[in-house]
Structure formats: structure tokens, C-alpha cells
C-alpha positions in Angstrom: 0.0 0.2 -0.1 2.7 2.6 0.6 4.5 1.3 -2.7 1.1 2.3 -4.2 1.2 5.8 -2.7 4.1 6.9 -2.9 4.1 5.6 -7.0 0.9 7.9 -7.0 2.5 11.2 -5.4 5.2 10.5 -7.6 2.4 11.0 -10.9 1.3 13.8 -9.2 4.0 15.5 -8.7 5.6 14.7 -12.5 1.5 15.4 -13.4 1.9 19.0 -11.7 5.4 20.3 -12.6 4.5 19.7 -16.6 1.7 21.7 -15.7 3.5 24.3 -14.6 6.0 24.3 -17.2 3.1 24.7 -19.8 0.7 26.8 -18.6 2.9 28.9 -15.5 0.6 32.1 -15.3 -2.4 29.8 -15.1 -1.0 27.4 -12.8 0.6 30.7 -10.6 -3.0 32.5 -10.4 -5.2 28.7 -9.2 -2.4 28.8 -6.7 -2.7 32.5 -5.7 -6.3 32.6 -6.0 -7.0 29.1 -4.0 -5.0 30.8 -1.0 -6.0 33.4 -0.7 -9.1 32.6 -0.8 -8.3 29.8 1.9 -6.2 33.2 3.8 -10.1 35.3 3.6 -11.3 32.3 5.7 -9.4 31.5 8.4 -9.1 35.0 8.4 -12.5 35.3 9.7 -13.1 31.9 11.6 -10.3 33.1 14.1 -11.1 36.6 14.2 -14.7 35.6 14.5 -14.1 33.1 17.2 -16.1 33.2 19.9 -18.0 36.5 19.0 -21.7 36.4 17.2 -20.1 37.9 14.2 -20.4 35.1 10.4 -18.9 34.6 7.6 -18.6 37.4 4.7 -18.6 35.4 1.4 -18.5 38.6 -0.6 -15.0 39.4 1.2 -14.0 36.4 0.5 -15.0 36.9 -3.0 -13.4 40.2 -3.1 -10.2 39.0 -1.9 -10.2 35.5 -4.5 -11.1 37.3 -7.2 -7.9 39.8 -6.2 -6.0 37.0 -6.1 -7.0 35.6 -9.2 -6.4 38.2 -11.0 -3.9 41.2 -9.7 -1.6 40.3 -8.1 -0.4 36.7 -9.2 -0.5 38.2 -12.3 1.5 41.2 -12.0 3.7 38.7 -9.8 4.4 36.0 -12.5 5.7 39.2 -14.8 7.5 40.6 -12.0 9.6 37.8 -10.8 10.5 37.2 -14.3 12.0 40.3 -15.2 13.5 40.9 -11.9 15.0 37.0 -12.2 16.3 38.3 -16.2 17.5 42.0 -15.5 19.2 40.5 -11.9 20.9 36.9 -12.4 22.0 34.6 -9.8 21.5 33.6 -6.3 25.2 35.3 -4.6 25.0 37.0 -1.1 25.1 39.9 -3.2 22.2 39.5 -5.6 20.2 38.4 -2.9 20.8 41.4 -0.9 19.8 43.7 -3.6 16.1 41.5 -5.0 15.7 42.1 -1.7 16.6 45.6 -1.5 14.0 45.7 -4.8 11.6 43.6 -3.8 10.6 45.0 -0.4 11.4 49.6 -1.1 10.0 49.2 -5.1 8.3 45.9 -6.0 6.5 45.4 -2.8 4.8 49.2 -1.9 3.1 49.3 -5.7 1.4 45.3 -4.7 -0.2 46.8 -1.2 -1.1 50.0 -3.2 -3.0 47.6 -6.1 -4.6 45.2 -3.2 -6.0 47.7 -1.5 -7.1 50.2 -4.4 -8.5 46.8 -5.9 -10.1 45.3 -3.1 -12.2 49.5 -1.9 -13.0 48.9 -5.3 -14.7 45.7 -5.4 -16.3 46.9 -2.6 -18.4 49.5 -4.5 -16.1 51.9 -2.7 -15.3 55.4 -5.3 -11.9 56.9 -5.7 -12.1 59.4 -3.0 -12.2 56.6 -0.3 -9.3 53.8 -2.1 -7.4 57.6 -1.1 -8.3 57.0 2.3 -8.5 53.7 2.3 -4.5 54.0 1.2 -3.6 56.7 4.0 -5.3 54.4 6.5 -3.9 50.8 5.8 -0.5 51.2 3.7 1.3 52.0 6.5 0.6 49.0 8.8 0.3 46.9 6.1 3.8 47.3 4.6 5.2 47.9 8.1 4.0 44.9 8.7 5.3 43.1 5.7 8.8 43.9 6.6 8.7 41.0 9.7 7.6 38.2 7.7 8.8 38.6 3.6 12.8 39.9 3.4 13.5 36.7 5.5 11.2 34.8 3.2 12.6 36.6 0.3 15.7 35.8 0.9 14.9 32.0 1.0 12.7 32.4 -2.1 16.1 34.4 -3.7 18.8 31.9 -2.7 17.3 27.9 -2.9 13.9 28.0 -4.9 14.0 27.6 -8.4 12.8 30.2 -10.1 10.0 28.2 -11.7 8.4 27.4 -8.0 9.3 31.4 -7.1 5.2 32.0 -6.9 4.3 28.8 -5.6 6.4 29.2 -2.8 5.5 32.9 -2.3 1.5 31.6 -2.9 2.7 29.6 0.0 4.5 32.5 2.5 1.5 34.1 1.5 -1.5 32.0 2.6 0.1 33.1 6.2 0.6 36.8 5.3 -3.0 36.6 3.3 -3.9 36.0 7.1 -2.2 39.6 8.1 -3.5 41.8 5.1 -7.1 40.7 5.0 -7.0 41.0 9.3 -5.4 44.7 8.9 -7.5 45.6 5.4 -11.1 44.1 7.1 -10.4 45.7 10.4 -12.8 48.5 11.9 -10.4 51.5 11.7 -11.9 54.1 14.0 -10.6 57.3 11.8 -12.7 56.4 8.6 -15.7 53.5 10.2 -14.3 51.5 7.6 -14.6 47.6 7.6 
């Protein structure tokens, strides 16, 4: 029985690798979207524990839409370009990639995320601006606790083909934080 399980697992890995080779963007969209959906479900489950609040499926739908559209597409192409422009995995190269990722690319992604989610909530551009002013600083600050170390491992050890999968898995944990920070009630603007 163990041999059959091992063989089945091996075939599944080969099929996944083949799918990623042939359909890199589509595979990344599927992984990212699924993890954004599960991340928001987990976040709501944890934050609603011991309360009367029910699960907000519209919120999960919005998070899933972002996870299937904006972020995986942006990240797939950004990391492809980054790997072509800054080549290698030496400590100097990893540090350079970290600086670019943390201080140039991450702010673009956080701005896109907060803006797109706010627009999907049916709010206008003035609310997007207000949300960015309120939510961006804590999101960026908290990202510094997660992403530099995660990306150092990514740039140093993960094969470029699997970078988006690695980022997505780490991102599952991050999405819990991101979803919480985005949807936390702000006393300044009263938004959820």
C-alpha cells in the first residue's frame, strides 16, 4: 500500500511540474487564488471566534478575485523580469533582489491590493485614497516582519519555476495578516 501511495504521489508531482511548465501563469493564478480564498476564510474564522459574527462570503469572494487577477499576474511577470535583470543567487545578488522587492515592488503590490479591494467593495476613488492613507503604513510595516526573510530564502534557494508557489504558500500566512489589516474596523474612517 505504501508503494502505491508513493507512486501516486510521484505521478501527481510529475503532472504538477508538467502543468507548471506548460501553463505557468495559469498555474500561478490557481495557486494564488486558492490561497487568497483560504487565507481569508482562515482569517475570518480566527477573528470571528467567540463572537456573534458570521462569515462574510462577499469579502472572501473579493479576496479570491484579487488572488486570481491582479496580484498573480503582476507578480508572475515581475519576478520573471527580476530574474532576467538580476541574475544569480550569491549573497550580493540576493541582497539586491531583496532591496528591489521590499522597497520598490512591495509598495506597488500593497497599493494595488488595497485599491482593488476597496473598489470591489463598491467604494469610490476618494475612499481608495483614504484607505491607502490609513491602511498602507501598517501593511508595509507588518510586511517587513515577514517578507524579507521569506524572500531571502526564495531568491537564494527556490528554483525560479517554483517561486510563485513558494511565495503563495508564505503568502497564505501573509493573507491572514493582510485580510485582517484591510478589514479591521478603523476608528478614523469607520470602514470595515
